[in-house]
N, C-alpha and C positions, 0 to 999 in steps of 0.2 A: 503495500499499499504506499509507504513512504516512496519507492523509489518510483511509483506512479505520479505522485503526487510533485515530486522532483523534475519528472520529466514535463510533466502539465504545466509546472511554472515555466521550465525553459523554454517550450513552445511558446507560451502566451508572450514571454519576454521578447525573445525574437520577434514573434508577429509584431509587437508593438514598435520594436527597432527597425523593423523594416518598413512599417509604413511611415514611421518619422523621417527614414531616410528619402522613400519616394514623395514625400510630401513636401520634404525641403527643395529636392530637387525641382518637383513642380512647381513649386512657387517660385523658384529662380528661373526656371525656364519660361513661366508666363510673362514674370517680370521684364525680362530679355527679348523673347521673341512672340509673346503670344499677342493674338491678333484683339480686336475690342470684345467680340465674342468671349474669349477665353477669360479676360479681365473681368467683365460684366457680370460673369458666374461668379466670381468670388462674392459676390454681395446679392445675389437673388436667388431667391428661392422658389422652385415650381409652386403652383397655388391652381386649385382644383376650378376657380370661375373665370381668374383673369388669364391664366397661362403660367404667369408668374409675378412676384412681385419684390420689392427691395426688402433685406433682412430686417426684422424689427428689432428694436433696442439694441442696433448693432453700435459696437465701440472698438475702432480699429484704425486700419489703412485702407484705401485704396487709391491704385494709381500714385502711391507714395505722396498720398495725401490724408491728413486724419479725416476720419468720416465718424458721423455719430448719426444714427436714427432715432426716431420715435417709438412709439408702439404701432404706428401704421407704416412703418419703414420710411419715412420721411424725414428727408434733411431739414430738421425744426425740431424745435423744444415739443415736449410732451402737450397735447392739447389739453388737457387738463390744468396744465401752467399757466395757457393764455389769460389774460386779464379780461374778465367779465365785462368790463367798462371800456375796452380796448375797441376803436375802429379797427375791422380785420379785412384785409385782401388776402384772397385766397388765389393762387396762381397755378392753374392745372396747366400740365406740360409734360414731355418727354426728357432725356438728359440734358438737352440744353437750358432747361428748366432747374434741374436736379443741381446743374453745375458739374459737368464734366469734364475733369481735369483741373479745376481750380479748385481754391479754399473754398469753406463754407460762405463765409463773409464775404467774398469775389464774385460770387452768385448773382444775378440781377435782382431776385425777390429779396436777397438780404440788403444790397445797395439801395433798392426802392426804399425799404425799411429806413435805413439811415436817412435818406434824404429828405422823406416824410416827416419824420420825427425832428428832423432840423428845421423844417419849415414850421411844423405846428408844435413848436413847444412843450404848450400847456394840454396838450392830447395824446393819451398813451394809442401807440398805433403798432398793430402786429401784422405783418405779412408773412403768410403762411406759405411754405415752399412745398407744392404737393407734386412737385416733378418726378417722374417713375421713369428709369432707365428701360427705354426699349417701348414703350406704351403708344398705341394708335389712339386715334379717338375714340374708337370702339371700346377701347378698354379704359381709356380715359372717362366717356362717360359713365361705363358701370361703377368705377372707382368713386366717381363725383356722388351716384345717386345712392350707391348701396354702402361706402364706406364713410363718406365724409358728410353727408347733409345731413345725419342726428346728431351730429357729434359737434356741430358749430354752425353759427351763422354769420355771413359774410357780407359785408356793407359793399364790398368790389369783386366780381369775379375775372380774373384776367385767362383768357383760353388760348394757349399757344400751342396747339398739335397740326402736324401736317407731314414733318419729315420721315415718321414711320409709316405713315398709310399707304408712302408709295412705294414700300418696301416689297420685296417679292418673297423675301426669308424672314425667318423668326429666331430669336434667342432659343427655344425649348420645343416649340410645336411645328417644326418645320413639316410643311403639307401643302398639297396643292389647292387648300381652302381658303378661304378668306376668313377673316376673325371671327365676324358674326357666327359661320358656319361650323369653325374650328372650335370654338370656345361655347357654342351653344347648349352643349349640354356638358355640365361638370365631369371632371375627369373623376376615377373610381379614388377613393380614400386610400386604396392598397396600394396604386400606381404612385400617387404624389407623396406617400410615406418612403415608397422605395428610392423614387427620383432623389427628393430630399435628404435621404441616407447616401446616394451615390455621390449628390453635388457637396455633399458636406465638406469631403476630401477633394482637393486640388487635382490628385492625381487620377481621381475615378472621374471627374469632369473631363480633364485630357482624354484618359483611356478611352471611353465612351464614344467621344466628338469622332476620335481617329480611327475608331475601328467602321462606324459607321460611314465615314468619307472614303475608308476603304473598301468597302463593300458595292458603295456607290458607283466608285472609279471602276470597277472591276465587272459590275454589274451589267449585263446586256437587256436586262427586264425593260420594257417599256414604260416611258415617264412621258406624263403629260405638259402642259404648257404652265411655268408658274405664273400665278395672278397675283394681282397686288393685294397686302392686306386689307384694304380699303378702298374702294373706287371713287370718284369724284361723287357719284350721286349719294352713297353712304356716308361720305364724309360731310358732306353738307347737310343730310339729316341727322348727323349726331350733334355736328356744330350747333344746329338749330334747336335740338333737344336739350342742349347743355343751358342755353340761353333761356329757352321756356321755363325751366324747371328752375334755374337762379332768378328769374323776373317774378317768378311766384312767390320767391320769399323775400322779394325786395331789393335783390341785389342791383348794382349798376354792373355795366358788363364793358369790357374791353377786349377786343381781338388782336392776336399779334402773330404777325407771319412769320413764316420760317425764313430763318438765314442761311446762307450756306457759301462755302467757296468751290463751285463745281466748275468744269468748263463746261460750255454751251454749245448747243449746234450750230448755231449760227444761221445765216439765211442762205437759202438754197434757191436755184431757179425752178420758177413753178414747172417747167416741162420736165424736169428732173426729179421732180415731186410726183408727178402724175404717171412719169415711168415707173418709178420705185411702187408707187400704191397699185397700180396695174398690174405687176408681177408679183407683190406680195399679196394682193387678195385674190388672184386665180391659186396662187400657192395654196393660201388658206383654205379655198374650197375643195380643191383636189385633197389636201390633207383631212379635212372632216368628211371626205368621200371613201378613205384608208387607201388613195392612190399614193402610197407615200414616195415611190421611187420618182414617179409624175412632179409632186410636189416637192422633191429634193431640187430638182432642175430649176423650177421657178424661185425658189428660195435663195440660190445658189446667184442666180442671174440677178436677184433683188440685191445682194451684198456685194454685186461689183457696181450696181448703180448709185447705192449708198451704203457705205461699208460700216457706217457708225450705228446702224439703228439695230440694237441688241435683241428685239423681239423675234426678228428673222432669225439668229444664231439659236435663239432656245426651239422656235420650229424646226430649224435643222438638225439639232441635238434629239427633238424627239423624233423625228424622222428615222435618224440613224440607229436610234435604240429600238423602233419598230422592225427594223431590217437588221437586228440583230449585231450591228457593227457599235460595239463599245468602245474601241479606241477613237474613233471620229464622232461618238455619241460626247464623251469627252472632251475632246478637242472644241467642239462646238460651243457646248456650255461653259468652257473658259472664254472663248473670246467672247459670249453671251455676258459674263460677271466682268470683263474688259473693259464692255462698253455701257455698263450700266451708270457710270457717274453723270454722264450726259444725257441717258433716259430720266435720271432721278431730277436732275437741275431741271428740266422740262415740265416733269408732271408737278415738282415743287411749286413751278412758278405757276401752273393751271390752278392748283389750290390756293395760293394765296390770291389770286383773282376772285376764286369763292368767296374767300373771306371778305374781300372787299365787296363783293355782291350783298353778301348777308347782311355785311355793318350798315350797309345804305337801306336796306330791305327793312331790317329790324331796328333802326334807330339806335345803333349802340357806335361805341368809339372803336377807330381801329388804327394800331400803331405799325408802322411798316418798318421790319425791323431792319431791312436790307437798307431801307433809308438812312435810318440810325446809324448805320454802319459803313456810311458811305463817304463819309471825311476820313475813315482809317483805310490804311493799306491793308489787305486782304491777310498778308503776313503778321499784322499787328493786332488783326480784328479777330483772327481764328486760330487755333492752336490744332486744328484738322480740318478736313472738308466741311464738317455739319456743326461744330464743336467753338463757341466763342471763346476768345481767351479773355482775360481780366478786364483788358481794355474794353473788347467788344460787348460784355455783361454791362460795365459801364455805362455805355455808350445806350444801349437799349432802356438799362433803370432811369437815365437823366430823360430820356424821352417820355418813360410812360409817368413820371412824376410829373414833367409840364402838364400833361396832358389832364391826369387827376387834380393837378393844382387849378389849371385854368379852366376845367369846367366844374369844379367846386364838389367833384364825386363823394367827396368824403360829408360834405355839409356840415363844414367847419366855417361858423360863421368869423369867427376872429382870424383874420390873415397877418403875418408879418412881412412886408412885400422886400424887407431886407435879407431876407432868408431865403427866398424863392428858389426850388430847387435847380442846380446849375449855375447859379452864383458863387 
């Protein structure tokens, strides 16, 4: 019996030691070479309703920066500690609201609070950062209605979604379905517990993702065309529902457009556009008729006319997968991913236009983030293609503060002109 206990103790110690070694190596690897998904999973947990959410009551480091979250995983003080007499501003948005890559006090919600506190010296003001990494407008709507509405009442609601809506891939739930379908049915409890256990360790996160990618690389199984997480119509619907829900509780609304540092398509001759469109649409028709070899010919010709349209490469990849050519399938898929930035820029521009239309029709304010950053160089305004630097956050906060003060959205009678935001 004593030998058995000793052997078991040695096995357990060895197991713990190996886990510690693998975990240390994984942390180092993610820090040096990990992509945004690898890094984001360090502070996210799978969630049955929303797909994922930020870890609650987290106290550690993320992207080499100190990070604390409250009971809802928000980069904010606990909701129970917010002064009940405070004028509150709730900011809903993705990682750009959360403050990806900047200190908590450098994210625009915190900077906005500082500006307003300096302006209204005799009033308690609290700006609540409800930014969640990777969230689309669909997730934001559910989070707002089901997690936040019963816990606080805001005087102003700032809505800042867009860039994740145009994405075709997700953090935890990569699938061919849009968000509203993928998350329509809550995930099984056992599955969420298993995923949470797996992602508790960095090496589990890395290993599972690499195995999945390896399987996808060498699989010749047929694949479909990846769709956007939220299309234009549903984006508009989600934003309008947030606005109506907030208005019913007496909140003022500000819409904030998405800013980015991405290449654009630029202008193309109408004749070339028409030629591409004819080839592409014929290819899609043949694809839907399951004439994959014929469709392949049209899609190839379409790429010769406009080589930077990534949807064409997704169709080519899918055609090759149906034809059993895993090598070309992978190659075309990689081409599609390489041309994503231009497509994302174009789609984000469209969503920003949707926000402008909604602002006019709903009679709410809109702050243009791209205009806010226009006086900064791209290198100083951004830390990566979609996340603002400390200076970029500062520019957005100043424009928000000016709008709030200029339209008296907090309805504070006593003004101190000498302390106006931006002065």
